[in-house]
C-alpha positions as CSV (number, residue, x, y, z in Angstrom):
1,A,-204.6,80.0,59.5
2,W,-205.8,82.9,58.1
3,D,-209.6,84.0,58.4
4,L,-211.1,84.8,54.3
5,A,-214.7,83.0,54.2
6,G,-215.1,81.9,50.1
7,Q,-214.5,80.4,47.2
8,F,-211.3,81.0,45.3
9,P,-211.1,82.9,43.0
10,Q,-214.1,85.1,43.3
11,I,-212.7,85.8,47.0
12,L,-210.0,88.2,45.5
13,E,-213.2,90.3,44.3
14,D,-214.6,89.8,47.5
15,K,-216.4,93.5,48.6
16,I,-216.0,92.7,52.0
17,V,-212.4,90.2,52.6
18,G,-211.7,91.0,48.3
19,E,-208.3,92.8,49.2
20,A,-207.1,91.2,52.2
21,A,-207.5,87.5,50.4
22,T,-205.8,89.2,47.4
23,S,-202.7,90.4,49.0
24,L,-202.8,86.9,51.1
25,W,-202.3,85.5,47.6
26,N,-199.9,87.8,46.4
27,D,-197.8,86.8,49.9
28,T,-198.3,83.1,48.7
29,Q,-197.3,83.0,45.5
30,G,-194.2,84.8,46.6
31,M,-193.4,82.3,49.3
32,M,-194.0,79.4,46.9
33,Q,-191.6,81.0,44.5
34,Q,-188.9,80.8,47.3
35,L,-190.0,77.9,48.6
36,V,-190.0,75.9,45.5
37,G,-187.2,77.6,43.4
38,E,-184.0,77.8,46.4
39,A,-186.0,73.8,46.9
40,W,-186.6,74.7,50.8
41,L,-188.8,71.7,51.2
42,K,-187.5,67.7,50.4
43,P,-191.3,65.8,50.2
44,K,-190.6,61.8,50.8
45,A,-192.8,59.2,50.8
46,V,-193.3,55.6,51.6
47,V,-196.2,53.0,50.2
48,G,-196.7,49.1,50.9
49,F,-199.0,46.9,49.9
50,W,-200.1,43.5,52.3
51,K,-201.9,40.9,51.7
52,A,-205.0,40.6,54.2
53,N,-208.9,39.8,54.6
54,S,-211.3,41.2,57.0
55,V,-212.1,39.5,60.5
56,G,-215.0,40.5,62.1
57,D,-214.2,44.6,62.4
58,D,-210.6,43.9,61.9
59,I,-208.4,43.8,59.2
60,H,-205.7,40.5,59.7
61,L,-202.5,41.0,57.3
62,Q,-200.9,38.2,55.7
63,S,-197.8,38.7,57.7
64,G,-200.0,38.9,61.2
65,E,-200.3,41.9,61.9
66,V,-203.8,43.6,62.5
67,F,-205.3,46.6,62.2
68,H,-208.7,47.5,64.2
69,T,-212.2,49.4,63.0
70,L,-214.9,50.9,65.3
71,R,-218.2,49.9,64.1
72,Q,-221.2,53.1,64.0
73,Q,-223.6,52.6,65.7
74,M,-226.1,55.7,65.8
75,V,-229.6,54.4,64.2
76,K,-229.9,55.3,60.5
77,D,-233.2,56.4,58.4
78,N,-231.4,55.8,55.3
79,T,-230.7,52.2,54.0
80,R,-227.1,52.4,54.5
81,P,-225.7,49.9,56.5
82,N,-223.9,51.3,60.1
83,F,-219.9,50.5,58.7
84,A,-216.5,49.7,60.0
85,M,-213.5,50.0,57.7
86,S,-213.4,46.5,57.4
87,D,-216.6,46.0,55.4
88,F,-214.0,47.2,52.0
89,V,-211.7,43.7,52.1
90,A,-212.6,40.5,52.2
91,P,-213.4,37.9,54.3
92,E,-211.4,35.4,52.9
93,G,-209.5,35.6,49.1
94,D,-207.3,37.1,48.2
95,D,-207.5,40.4,49.1
96,W,-205.7,43.5,49.8
97,I,-204.9,46.9,51.5
98,G,-202.1,49.0,51.2
99,G,-200.3,52.4,53.9
100,F,-199.0,55.0,53.0
101,C,-197.0,58.1,54.8
102,V,-196.0,61.4,53.2
103,T,-194.5,64.8,54.4
104,A,-193.3,67.7,53.6
105,G,-189.5,67.5,55.7
106,P,-188.1,68.8,58.7
107,Q,-187.2,71.9,57.1
108,A,-190.1,73.6,57.1
109,E,-189.9,73.4,60.9
110,E,-186.1,75.1,60.8
111,I,-187.4,77.5,58.1
112,A,-190.3,79.0,60.1
113,K,-188.2,78.8,63.0
114,E,-185.6,81.6,61.1
115,F,-188.2,84.1,60.6
116,I,-189.5,83.4,64.4
117,E,-186.0,84.7,65.1
118,K,-186.4,87.5,62.3
119,R,-189.8,88.7,64.6
120,D,-191.6,87.9,61.3
121,D,-194.2,85.5,62.3
122,Y,-196.5,86.1,59.7
123,S,-193.8,84.6,57.2
124,S,-193.2,81.8,59.8
125,I,-196.8,80.3,59.8
126,M,-197.0,81.1,55.7
127,V,-194.5,77.9,55.5
128,K,-195.7,76.5,58.2
129,A,-199.0,76.5,56.6
130,L,-197.4,76.4,52.6
131,A,-195.9,73.2,54.1
132,D,-199.4,71.7,55.6
133,R,-200.5,71.9,51.4
134,F,-197.6,70.0,50.4
135,A,-198.4,67.7,52.9
136,E,-202.0,67.4,51.4
137,A,-200.7,67.5,48.3
138,M,-197.9,64.9,48.2
139,A,-200.5,62.7,49.8
140,E,-202.7,62.8,46.2
141,Y,-200.7,62.5,44.0
142,M,-198.9,59.4,46.1
143,H,-202.9,57.6,45.8
144,E,-203.1,58.7,42.2
145,R,-200.0,56.4,41.8
146,V,-201.4,53.6,43.8
147,R,-204.8,54.0,41.7
148,K,-203.2,53.9,38.1
149,E,-199.6,52.1,38.7
150,L,-197.8,51.1,42.3
151,W,-201.5,49.1,43.1
152,G,-203.5,50.2,39.7
153,Y,-206.5,49.3,40.4
154,A,-207.7,52.1,37.9
155,P,-205.2,52.4,35.4
156,D,-207.6,53.7,32.6
157,E,-208.2,56.4,35.0
158,D,-208.9,59.7,33.1
159,L,-209.6,62.5,35.9
160,G,-209.6,66.1,35.6
161,N,-208.5,68.7,38.8
162,A,-211.8,69.0,39.3
163,E,-213.0,65.5,39.6
164,L,-210.0,65.0,41.5
165,I,-211.5,67.6,44.4
166,K,-214.6,66.1,44.7
167,E,-212.5,62.8,45.4
168,K,-214.8,61.0,42.4
169,Y,-211.9,58.4,42.0
170,R,-212.5,54.5,43.6
171,G,-210.7,54.0,46.8
172,I,-209.9,56.3,50.0
173,R,-207.4,56.6,51.5
174,P,-208.4,56.9,55.0
175,A,-206.4,58.1,57.9
176,P,-205.9,56.8,61.4
177,G,-207.4,59.5,63.8
178,Y,-210.0,60.9,61.1
179,P,-213.8,60.2,61.8
180,S,-213.6,56.9,59.4
181,Q,-210.9,55.9,61.9
182,P,-210.8,57.5,65.3
183,E,-208.2,56.5,67.5
184,H,-204.9,57.1,67.0
185,S,-202.7,54.5,68.5
186,E,-203.4,52.1,64.4
187,K,-200.1,54.1,63.4
188,E,-198.0,52.4,65.6
189,T,-199.4,49.0,62.9
190,L,-199.1,51.1,60.3
191,F,-195.4,53.2,61.2
192,K,-193.7,49.4,61.8
193,L,-195.4,48.0,58.3
194,L,-194.2,51.0,56.3
195,E,-191.0,51.6,58.0
196,A,-191.7,55.6,58.2
197,E,-189.5,56.7,60.3
198,D,-185.8,54.3,58.9
199,R,-187.4,55.6,55.1
200,I,-188.7,59.0,55.5
201,G,-187.2,59.8,58.8
202,V,-191.1,61.0,60.5
203,E,-192.0,59.7,63.8
204,L,-194.8,59.2,66.0
205,T,-194.8,61.1,69.7
206,S,-195.9,59.9,72.7
207,S,-199.6,60.7,71.7
208,F,-199.2,59.1,68.0
209,A,-198.8,63.0,66.7
210,M,-196.5,62.8,63.5
211,T,-193.7,64.8,63.1
212,P,-193.0,67.0,61.5
213,A,-196.0,67.9,61.7
214,A,-196.4,68.6,58.3
215,S,-196.8,64.9,57.4
216,V,-200.2,62.6,56.6
217,S,-200.8,59.0,56.6
218,G,-203.6,56.7,56.6
219,L,-204.8,53.3,54.3
220,Y,-205.5,52.0,51.2
221,F,-208.8,50.5,50.5
222,A,-209.2,49.4,46.7
223,H,-213.1,48.5,47.2
224,P,-215.0,49.8,44.6
225,E,-217.5,51.1,47.4
226,S,-215.4,51.8,49.8
227,V,-216.8,55.2,51.0
228,Y,-215.9,58.0,54.1
229,F,-217.9,57.9,57.2
230,A,-217.8,58.8,60.7
231,V,-217.8,56.0,63.1
232,G,-219.4,59.1,65.4
233,R,-220.7,58.0,69.6
234,I,-220.0,54.4,70.1
235,E,-221.6,52.7,73.4
236,K,-219.7,50.4,76.1
237,D,-220.1,47.2,74.4
238,Q,-217.7,47.9,71.7
239,V,-215.5,49.8,74.2
240,E,-214.9,46.8,75.9
241,D,-214.5,45.3,72.5
242,Y,-212.8,47.7,70.7
243,A,-210.7,46.3,74.2
244,R,-210.4,43.2,74.5
245,R,-209.0,43.5,70.3
246,K,-206.1,46.0,71.3
247,G,-205.1,43.7,74.4
248,W,-206.2,46.7,76.7
249,D,-208.0,47.3,79.3
250,T,-211.4,48.8,79.7
251,R,-210.0,52.0,81.0
252,K,-207.2,52.1,78.8
253,A,-209.5,51.8,76.0
254,E,-212.2,54.8,77.2
255,R,-209.3,57.0,77.9
256,W,-208.3,56.7,74.0
257,L,-211.3,56.9,72.7
258,A,-212.8,59.8,75.0
259,P,-213.6,61.8,72.8
260,I,-216.7,59.4,70.5
261,L,-217.6,57.8,73.7
262,N,-221.6,57.7,74.7
263,Y,-222.1,57.4,77.9
264,D,-219.4,58.4,81.1
265,P,-217.1,56.2,82.1
266,F,-216.7,58.1,85.4
267,A,-220.8,57.3,86.2
268,V,-221.7,55.2,89.2
269,D,-224.3,52.7,88.6
């Protein structure tokens, strides 16, 4: 929200932006005290775990649902394979995936609106920015609980804050709409499985954005070699295959995958 480049806390001493950064930091601390001290936000979370196996580039749950993933198609100059998220789930045998949705709650948007009505745009932006950070922190907290307790595949994990920030733990939590799975409609399956709307009040819009906006959702993978990656540009053969797997026509798939198409869908052959 604020265009101040630098690392904390060194930025507070920066000759160029140090004064502005210090002022912002102090204002943020004051707002945080209000958010926490007066319980303005009501963070909530829901997680779930399901038996699953991979079938090609899809992840089939024992309960019948399917998550559809996309595979990298770029030419690489190293020995790493072209990943799809399904690679991190066993093709047969006993395996699981998890899913989550967390939110800072609708209160942030209500409070931000109140500040706007008071013509205090600065505080309105700050509340929304802090609510986003609360949601991200909630996602990190729940992922740690999943690893150590709820799924429990890393019960002896003992990492410091710096190691957590660098994601030195086992497992990943990719979100639909992000580089590892850049197609947003997969949230619909996740939200149905989690009953996210009923349980924590998070809904999906017609374009699969989450509301309240200060919300985070995604899948949990526990495979020890699971990594984040960017699918990157994809070709028409994969788009057609994805459409078939989703039960869509090719044009619909091209609309949802438009940002990563490596061809012009309107080009005349």
